[in-house]
MDAnalysis code that builds the backbone (N, CA, C; Angstrom):
import MDAnalysis as mda
import numpy as np

u = mda.Universe.empty(243, n_residues=81, atom_resindex=np.repeat(np.arange(81), 3), trajectory=True)
u.add_TopologyAttr("name", ["N", "CA", "C"] * 81)
u.add_TopologyAttr("resid", np.arange(1, 82))
u.add_TopologyAttr("resname", ["UNK", "UNK", "UNK", "UNK", "UNK", "UNK", "UNK", "UNK", "UNK", "UNK", "UNK", "UNK", "UNK", "UNK", "UNK", "UNK", "UNK", "UNK", "UNK", "UNK", "UNK", "UNK", "UNK", "UNK", "UNK", "UNK", "UNK", "UNK", "UNK", "UNK", "UNK", "UNK", "UNK", "UNK", "UNK", "UNK", "UNK", "UNK", "UNK", "UNK", "UNK", "UNK", "UNK", "UNK", "UNK", "UNK", "UNK", "UNK", "UNK", "UNK", "UNK", "UNK", "UNK", "UNK", "UNK", "UNK", "UNK", "UNK", "UNK", "UNK", "UNK", "UNK", "UNK", "UNK", "UNK", "UNK", "UNK", "UNK", "UNK", "UNK", "UNK", "UNK", "UNK", "UNK", "UNK", "UNK", "UNK", "UNK", "UNK", "UNK", "UNK"])
u.atoms.positions = np.array([
    [11.838, 8.438, 1.595],
    [11.637, 7.935, 2.944],
    [10.275, 7.262, 3.012],
    [10.210, 6.126, 3.677],
    [8.967, 5.392, 3.854],
    [8.672, 5.245, 5.335],
    [7.385, 5.069, 5.644],
    [6.989, 4.775, 7.009],
    [6.053, 3.579, 6.974],
    [6.305, 2.616, 7.860],
    [5.478, 1.424, 7.959],
    [5.124, 1.174, 9.415],
    [3.923, 0.658, 9.615],
    [3.497, 0.227, 10.945],
    [3.358, -1.286, 10.903],
    [4.077, -1.959, 11.798],
    [4.083, -3.413, 11.842],
    [3.439, -3.886, 13.140],
    [2.514, -4.813, 13.046],
    [1.873, -5.401, 14.211],
    [2.826, -6.397, 14.856],
    [3.096, -6.189, 16.152],
    [3.960, -7.104, 16.905],
    [3.222, -7.445, 18.203],
    [2.308, -8.418, 18.142],
    [1.414, -8.699, 19.262],
    [2.084, -9.148, 20.555],
    [3.322, -9.645, 20.490],
    [3.999, -10.138, 21.685],
    [4.669, -9.043, 22.508],
    [4.645, -7.815, 22.038],
    [5.279, -6.700, 22.752],
    [4.454, -6.374, 24.002],
    [5.125, -6.392, 25.174],
    [4.363, -6.131, 26.395],
    [5.131, -5.441, 27.518],
    [6.416, -5.146, 27.318],
    [7.176, -4.553, 28.417],
    [8.330, -3.690, 27.898],
    [8.989, -3.032, 28.830],
    [10.114, -2.174, 28.490],
    [11.261, -2.923, 27.844],
    [11.485, -4.170, 28.255],
    [12.549, -4.958, 27.633],
    [12.242, -5.192, 26.151],
    [10.981, -5.459, 25.843],
    [10.576, -5.657, 24.446],
    [10.886, -4.399, 23.632],
    [10.525, -3.252, 24.191],
    [10.763, -1.976, 23.519],
    [12.251, -1.794, 23.247],
    [13.069, -1.964, 24.280],
    [14.520, -1.780, 24.137],
    [15.121, -2.744, 23.127],
    [14.687, -3.982, 23.180],
    [15.217, -5.009, 22.282],
    [14.923, -4.679, 20.821],
    [13.667, -4.368, 20.534],
    [13.271, -4.086, 19.147],
    [13.846, -2.764, 18.667],
    [13.668, -1.701, 19.458],
    [14.165, -0.384, 19.028],
    [15.682, -0.409, 18.859],
    [16.386, -1.084, 19.756],
    [17.843, -1.144, 19.668],
    [18.324, -1.859, 18.414],
    [17.707, -2.991, 18.118],
    [18.146, -3.781, 16.963],
    [17.784, -3.106, 15.639],
    [16.553, -2.632, 15.523],
    [16.099, -2.038, 14.257],
    [16.814, -0.713, 13.990],
    [17.068, 0.063, 15.029],
    [17.724, 1.365, 14.828],
    [19.148, 1.221, 14.309],
    [19.758, 0.049, 14.482],
    [21.121, -0.170, 14.004],
    [21.190, -0.503, 12.519],
    [20.040, -0.773, 11.905],
    [20.040, -1.074, 10.474],
    [20.338, 0.187, 9.668],
    [21.239, 0.056, 8.709],
    [21.571, 1.185, 7.847],
    [20.336, 1.560, 7.029],
    [19.960, 2.832, 7.094],
    [18.801, 3.312, 6.359],
    [17.579, 3.549, 7.231],
    [17.608, 3.059, 8.479],
    [16.496, 3.308, 9.399],
    [16.714, 4.666, 10.045],
    [15.712, 5.531, 9.923],
    [15.775, 6.864, 10.509],
    [15.259, 6.834, 11.944],
    [14.036, 6.352, 12.147],
    [13.474, 6.242, 13.490],
    [12.685, 4.942, 13.617],
    [12.619, 4.452, 14.844],
    [11.804, 3.276, 15.161],
    [11.172, 3.525, 16.524],
    [9.870, 3.290, 16.620],
    [9.144, 3.548, 17.857],
    [8.183, 2.392, 18.118],
    [8.327, 1.761, 19.282],
    [7.435, 0.686, 19.699],
    [6.333, 1.290, 20.564],
    [5.083, 0.944, 20.273],
    [3.938, 1.402, 21.055],
    [3.378, 0.204, 21.814],
    [3.507, 0.228, 23.143],
    [3.041, -0.890, 23.959],
    [1.520, -1.010, 23.966],
    [0.813, 0.125, 23.910],
    [-0.651, 0.096, 23.947],
    [-1.241, -0.581, 22.716],
    [-0.756, -0.197, 21.538],
    [-1.299, -0.764, 20.301],
    [-0.522, -1.993, 19.836],
    [0.596, -2.268, 20.513],
    [1.459, -3.414, 20.179],
    [1.897, -3.398, 18.724],
    [2.426, -2.236, 18.348],
    [2.959, -2.128, 16.997],
    [4.266, -1.372, 16.999],
    [4.939, -1.441, 15.876],
    [6.236, -0.791, 15.696],
    [6.136, 0.098, 14.462],
    [6.445, 1.375, 14.632],
    [6.460, 2.316, 13.512],
    [7.916, 2.556, 13.132],
    [8.206, 2.387, 11.842],
    [9.577, 2.534, 11.356],
    [9.595, 3.519, 10.199],
    [10.438, 4.541, 10.311],
    [10.716, 5.468, 9.212],
    [12.068, 5.051, 8.639],
    [12.088, 4.796, 7.333],
    [13.327, 4.276, 6.753],
    [13.458, 4.675, 5.289],
    [14.697, 4.639, 4.825],
    [15.022, 4.907, 3.431],
    [14.946, 3.576, 2.695],
    [13.894, 3.399, 1.902],
    [13.684, 2.105, 1.250],
    [14.661, 1.820, 0.115],
    [15.540, 2.761, -0.172],
    [16.607, 2.482, -1.132],
    [17.829, 1.894, -0.435],
    [17.835, 1.946, 0.911],
    [18.981, 1.450, 1.686],
    [18.665, 0.228, 2.532],
    [17.413, 0.073, 2.918],
    [17.017, -1.075, 3.727],
    [15.602, -1.486, 3.325],
    [15.375, -2.767, 3.229],
    [14.065, -3.258, 2.824],
    [13.204, -3.637, 4.015],
    [11.912, -3.632, 3.782],
    [10.973, -4.010, 4.828],
    [11.234, -5.437, 5.301],
    [11.611, -6.301, 4.380],
    [11.908, -7.696, 4.735],
    [13.039, -7.773, 5.759],
    [14.056, -6.926, 5.600],
    [15.180, -6.922, 6.537],
    [14.739, -6.401, 7.903],
    [13.855, -5.416, 7.926],
    [13.340, -4.880, 9.185],
    [12.539, -5.958, 9.920],
    [11.647, -6.618, 9.195],
    [10.844, -7.696, 9.782],
    [11.753, -8.808, 10.298],
    [12.735, -9.188, 9.516],
    [13.668, -10.240, 9.908],
    [14.425, -9.864, 11.187],
    [14.781, -8.601, 11.320],
    [15.493, -8.133, 12.511],
    [14.599, -8.225, 13.739],
    [13.340, -7.831, 13.607],
    [12.398, -7.940, 14.728],
    [12.208, -9.408, 15.107],
    [12.030, -10.243, 14.114],
    [11.857, -11.676, 14.371],
    [13.123, -12.280, 14.991],
    [14.273, -11.746, 14.613],
    [15.534, -12.205, 15.182],
    [15.667, -11.885, 16.663],
    [14.892, -10.925, 17.139],
    [14.876, -10.590, 18.559],
    [13.885, -11.474, 19.327],
    [13.180, -12.360, 18.589],
    [12.271, -13.303, 19.233],
    [10.803, -12.927, 19.180],
    [10.425, -11.982, 18.316],
    [9.039, -11.519, 18.225],
    [8.466, -11.821, 16.849],
    [7.226, -12.297, 16.830],
    [6.547, -12.498, 15.560],
    [5.986, -11.173, 15.076],
    [6.014, -10.958, 13.793],
    [5.440, -9.753, 13.197],
    [4.096, -10.130, 12.604],
    [3.028, -9.866, 13.385],
    [1.664, -10.142, 12.945],
    [1.445, -11.590, 12.565],
    [0.264, -11.868, 12.048],
    [-0.025, -13.182, 11.491],
    [-0.535, -12.933, 10.090],
    [0.375, -13.014, 9.145],
    [0.033, -12.647, 7.781],
    [0.436, -11.213, 7.528],
    [-0.028, -10.651, 6.431],
    [0.380, -9.287, 6.076],
    [-0.305, -8.238, 6.943],
    [0.401, -7.767, 7.952],
    [-0.129, -6.748, 8.851],
    [0.593, -5.409, 8.659],
    [1.236, -5.241, 7.537],
    [1.968, -4.013, 7.259],
    [0.992, -2.978, 6.710],
    [0.981, -1.809, 7.320],
    [0.056, -0.759, 6.920],
    [0.855, 0.435, 6.400],
    [0.839, 0.674, 5.091],
    [1.563, 1.852, 4.583],
    [0.811, 3.116, 4.951],
    [1.519, 4.117, 5.433],
    [0.899, 5.378, 5.816],
    [1.036, 6.387, 4.695],
    [-0.007, 7.146, 4.482],
    [-0.016, 8.171, 3.439],
    [0.824, 9.361, 3.899],
    [1.585, 9.910, 2.991],
    [2.307, 11.143, 3.286],
    [1.345, 12.306, 3.124],
    [1.454, 13.338, 3.968],
    [0.554, 14.487, 3.840],
    [0.700, 15.151, 2.473],
    [-0.410, 15.574, 1.924],
    [-0.400, 16.285, 0.650],
    [0.126, 17.695, 0.859],
    [0.972, 18.150, -0.048],
    [1.545, 19.501, 0.069],
    [0.564, 20.544, -0.388],
])
């Protein structure tokens, strides 16, 4: 399982949240997707053997939102056991 935070600067309202969360959550392999209006980013937990980051970004862009300007993907560290 992977987690990525994607910058989506155009996110500003409840419709944006519903649009992005609804579309991304339908992708096979996506476990959770959460849009944060304050930080204007999208956190996605997904199985990278079933869905690629490129497909997630493409889905967000397909809803009419740009994903950052350049590489704004921030990989999060998993807690050490």
